N, C-alpha and C positions, 0 to 999 in steps of 0.2 A: 749527446744521447744520456752519456752519461751521469753528469749534469744534475739532468733532468730527472732522470732514476732517483738522483742520491736527494731533492728538493723533494720529488713526491713523496719518499718514504720518512723523510726527516720530519716534513710537515703533515704526517700522518696522513695523507689522504691510503687508505688501505682500508678495506672491508668494516673492521671493526672501529677505527678509526672514523669514518664519515658517521655510523651505525651511531656511535657517542657522542659527535658534534650534532647530530641533527634532532637526537632524544628520540624515543619510544613511538610517540605520536606523527612526528615531521616522516621517520622514516618508512613506518606502518602505511601513510600517505601518499608516499613518494612511491612504493609497492603499488601501487595501484593507478602510478600515473598522475599524482595530484600533487601540483607545483609548490599552490600558495604556502602551507606550513614549513616545506624546508627553502620556501625564499623568505619567510619570515624569518626564521632557525640563523639565516648565514647572514641576515641583515648588516651585522656590525664590520664584514669584509675582513676578520681575520687572513692570516694567511691557509690557512685550511677552509676557510667558507670562501674563500678566493678561487683555490681551485675547483670544490663543488658546485659555485653557482657556472664555472667558465666551461668546465671538460665534462658534470652530472647535468645539472638544468640546461647548460644550455645560453644560460645568461654574458651579455659582452661584460668584461669589467675592466676596470681603470689601466692602462699599459703598466703605470707606475707601482702596481700592486704585486706586481712581477718581479724579480730579480732581473736586472739587466741582461745577466749568459744564459740565466733560462728563458728570460723573452729571444732572443736571439738563438739558441735553440730549436725553441720549440716553433718560430718562423721558418727557419729554415727545414727542419721537418716538416711542415708544411700542415704543423696541426693548429696552428691558432692565422689568423688574420684582420691587419689592422684596420678597423673603424675610426677614421681620425684620432679622437687622444683613449681609445678603447682598444680593446683587441677581442676579437669573437670567434669561438670554437671552429674550426674548420671540420671538426672531427668528433665525435663522441671517445670520450678515455675515462674508461672505469676499471675501481682492481679489483683482481680478483684472487678468490681466497685458492693456494696450492700448497703444495709439501715443503715448497722452498721460503724465500727469504719476504717474498712478495710476489706478482704477478698482476702485470699491463695488459690492459686490450684497447686496441684501437678500431673501431668502428666507424660505420655511419649512425646518426641519434637514431633514436625510437622513433616511429614516423607518431604526428599526435593530431588529433582531429583540429583541420585549418592548414598543417600543412598541403604543400604540393606533394602532384602525385611521385610515390616511389621510382626513382633510380631504375632502369632494366636491373642494371650492375651494381645492388643498391648491395651493401654488405651490414649483414645483421652480427648483431650484439649475442655476447653471453646470453643465456636465460636458463629456465629450469631446463629443456630437451638438452644444452648441453653438461648441466650438472650432472643430471641422469646418465648421461653416457660413462663421465667421469667417475661417478661410482659404481658404475657397471664392468668398467674395465677390468682384468685383472691384475692383481698387485707383484708378480711376479718376473723379476729382471729377463728384458730380451735381448735380443745380439739389432735385431734390425726391425723397426715400427713403420708403418706408413698411416697416415693420417689422412685420409680418402676425403676430399672437400672438406678444407681447412677453414674456408671461412675466416673469421680474424684472428683464429689459428689457435682457439683457445685450447683443445685437447691438446696441443704438443707441450702449453704447459705444463699438463701433468704426465708427458712419456718423455720430458729431457730425461730426469733423474731414474727413470725406468727402462730403459732403453741406450743399446749402443752406441745407435742411430738411428735417427727419424728423416723421415724421407715427407713433405705432404707437397700434396697437390690441390688443386681448384681448378674448376673450366673458366671461372672470374677473372683476369688478372688482374685485377684492381684490390679480389680480396686477396689475393698472395702480395699484392703492393702495401696493404695496411698486414697483413699475418707478420710481414717482416719486422715491420714498426714493434707489433705489438710484445717479439720476440725479442728485440732489442732494449726496448723498456724496459722488458722481464731478465733482463740477466743472461736470455739463451743463445748459444752459440752452437755451427754449425749443422742448423738443419737444410736439408736438401730441398728447396721449395722450385716446384712445377709447374708450370701451365698447359691443361689440356683436359677431356674426359672421360670420366668415368677412372679405368686402368690404363687406358694410353700411356699416360707420360712412364708410366712404370711396366710398358710391356715386356716380357719374359724376365721380370725379377719377380723372387721369392721375399717372403718376411714371415717373421716369428709372429707377428700380432700386428694384427689391420683392424682399425678405429673409422667409421665412418657413423658420422650426424649426418646424412644425405638427404638430399631436396626433395621428399617424402609424403607433402602434402597432394593428393589424389582433388585436379583440377580437370574441366573439362577439353579438350586437346582444341588449340585451339585460341586460348583463350590469351592474354598479354601475362608472359612468365615473367618472374620475377626467378633470379635466378639463385638464390639462395636458398631457397625453398617447394621449385616445380620442376621437373624434369621438361615438361610439354606434352609428354608422353598419356595416355590412358590408363586409366583405373589404375591397378597398384601396378601394374608390370615395367617399374622400373624398380619399386622394390623386388621383384623378384628376379630380375634381372642383375641386379645386385649381389644378390644369394647365389646366382645362379655361376656368377662368374667370379664370385669373390676363391675359391680352394682353386683353383690354376694360380694364385698368387700367395699363396699360403706353405711354408715352409716345414716337413716332419714334421709335424707335434706342433705344426703352430695353429692358432688362433684367432678368429674375429669376432669382433662386437659394432653391432648396428643397432640403430632407431630405423622403426618400418612404419608403417602404415600399412592396413591391408582391409579388402572392402567387406562386407558382409554380408552372402548375396541368398536370397529367397531361397531356398530347397534345398542348399550349402551348408554344410559342417566348416568352420572356418578353420576347425583345426584341420580338418581336411587338406582343406586348401592351402595353405598356408604349411602343412607339415608337406602338402606335396613335390612344394619346392625344394624344401630341403634334401628329400629320400631320392633327389637327383643328381646332388652336390656330393656322396660319398661319403661326406665328412659326420661326423659326430654330430648332433645340436641340440640345444634349449631353447624354444622359443617362450616366452612370455609376454600376455597379457594386461596388461596394466589397468585399460580402460576401455571404454568404447561410447562411442558417440551416436547418436540418432544421423541422418544425414542434414538436417536444419541444423540441430546444434552448430554441426563441422562447418558447414558453409557460414556459418553468421563469426564461427570464434576464425577461421582466417579470414574475414570481411574484415574484420576488427583490424586483425593483424597489419593488414595494408590503410586502414583509417577509411575505409570507402563509406562509413555510415554517417548518414548525412547530405552524400554526395548523388548530384542526379543518375547515375548510375548504378546503384545500390540494388534498388528493388530489383532492375532487370538482369543489374549479374545474379542475383540472390537466383532469381526466378529459372535463371537458365540453366544453373550449376543442377537445381534440387529438379529439373526436368533433367538433367544428364545422369541421376541417382537412377530416377524413376524408370527408364530407357535399359539401364543394366539392372533394375531389382533387387538392388543396392539397399539392406534393412541397413544400415549402419557402416561405422568403419571404424576398426578397433588399432588402440597406439600400441605400441609392447616395444620387447628389444630381440632381439634372435644372435645367439652364441655359437660357432661354429668351430670345433676344431679338426684338425687334418690328425686322425689316429693311426692312419694305414692299416684299416680292418675293412676284412671281408665281409664284415656284416654288420655297418652302420647303426646305430640307435639315434634315433629323432626323439625328441618329450616334446610335447606341444600341450601346454597349463595354460591358465588363467589364475593372475594373483595378484587381484584390489586391494588386499592389508598390506599395512606398515610391514616393511621388511629389515634387518640390523644391515644398516650402513655401516663400510663403502661393500656391496655384493663382487665387489671386484677381494673383495679377502679374502673370498671363500670359493668364490665363483669357479674355480677349478676344484673345489673339492662335491660341489653339486654335477660334474660336469661327471670326474671317478664315479659318482656315487651310479648315474644315470647308467655310466657304459657298463659296473662291477655288477648290477642287478641283471644284465641282459646277456651278458657275454660266461655268466659265471654257470659251470657245467655240473658241479656235484655240490649243491647245496650240504647237502645232508653231512660233509666235510667241512663244511666252511665253518672259521672259528669268530664272530660275532660280538663287538662290542655296541650296547645300548652309545648311541649319541650325547655329547656333552651337555645338559639343562634341560633333559628332556623330565616332562611331566608326566604323572597318571592323575588325573582326574576323573572323581566315580560320583557318580547321580542316583540314588536309588532311593526308599521308605526307608523311615526310620524303623528301625529293630529287625529289616528285612535280612534276609541271609543271601540275598545276592545284589547287585548293582543295576537297575535299568539302564543303565550307558554305562560305558567305558572312552575316553578321550585319553588320548596319547599328542600332549600338546610341544613341543618346540618352544623354548626361551632365545633360541639362540639361531643364527644364519634367517631364512626364509618363514620362518614361523609361521610353518606349515600346523595344521591338528587335525588328527582323524579318526574319526569312530571306533574302536578294534574289543576284543573282543577277548574272553580271560585268558582264553592262551595266548594271545599277542600281550597284553599285559602282562603277565605273568614271564615271558620271555623275557621282554623289556627289564625288567627286575634284577632278570638273573647274567644276561648277556656280559662278562669278559673279559673274551677274548681267550679264556684258556680252555675250556671244552668247546667241541663241537655241536653244531644245530642239530643233528639226528641223536642225540644221545640228549642233548639238553628237554628237545619234544618227549622222550620218552618219561624222562622222568615228573614232567610236568603232565600227562599223560595221568598218571599214576598219584599224583596232587592233587587231582581235582576228578578222582572219582572214577577214570577210565571212559569221561567223555572222550566224543571223536574226536581225533588233533587230526588239524590241517598237516600235511605234507608238508618239506621243507620248502617245494616251488613255492606255495600261499604268503610266503616273506617276502619272495621277490618286488612287491611296489613298495612295502617300510624298508627296503634297504632304497630302492630309486628313490626317494623319496626322503633320503637322512636319520632315518629313527632310528635302522642299523647299521652301520658301518663292517666292512668290508678288512 
């Protein structure tokens, strides 16, 4: 396996190498699952083109195009199979960008129109959801980490350099098998891989960090279940149960980062629905909805994912799925992330919000600060004595008529982190200009009262929302 890894790196079979070899047009087309431009770009059959055609495009290549020892190793590991004088990929082998020298992921090839139906134990490769979770996870070093539902093993590649010990689990034995190949090809060692459902393989164990890109897809019970994306349960109960069970496996101060879907139900506030899950855990929590789809969009997304469009069962499956949503008065499905921290507090705080704009990446570089701000705003007892600092990169934007004494509106805008914006009054704007951690908030508000001519000044507690959202730091 080491010889194959060396050949992949030496040949340039990396994210940047493949993109450069294909060119912008073919690379963009390939992202849309259009293969013709990429096939044209790799027709020369040079060493890198051979690897791209074999393991990314799924096209047989002459056996002689691979070095003999590389071919032998790939055959022994089950990565390729012989077809006469050619070899064909038995799996999808994709480069993946990590903080190390280069990562590789072994999975099944993404299904394309006309392909046979997916096998129930299909192992999906890394994609947008995998990248989103990797961007969310805290960058601080931890002792013990758990990748719950490891799939092809992608999150372990990111955790390997930031955790003293990594445990990875999956219900699908084949996923664990392919994940082990991914780790070996990526030079990652020492992973404790176990087969089992949910937290069963790690019962009674505690972790400093839990990450999971679980089977969150909401499908009607009784449908054919694809292990990698759906649990077979009803509604969003799987995500709720995952949230409720996670705290039992968090060490003091431990954090969890989860991706999830949740229903928007007629007559219910989705924030209260999802927030209710978290308020039962005893953990500080931060929930962010990044997108929401109506039921038809959602069904179409996952029918395309399984390449069911154009099949005889497509319309029937589509109709049955929509009927099931109608029965539950579901108006949409939210996509987002959930972060939990076992803070050991008697008054856990839960923040639920929607953020659909672009944020600074990686979120993991500042996610601990987000949790700190939310908790500080909730737990600070005497804000009058607090010495606040204005967040770095905060802008004061004012809109008004030419020559007017006062602006029509003032907006504080963050240029870093979550890049929030909030319309504020003159007092809050003035406060943002003077908070440097030297003076307490109460005296500062008194000074501002004099400067603005004795206008009514909010008490210190009115600043709590601005602390929770990171405009001011305690």
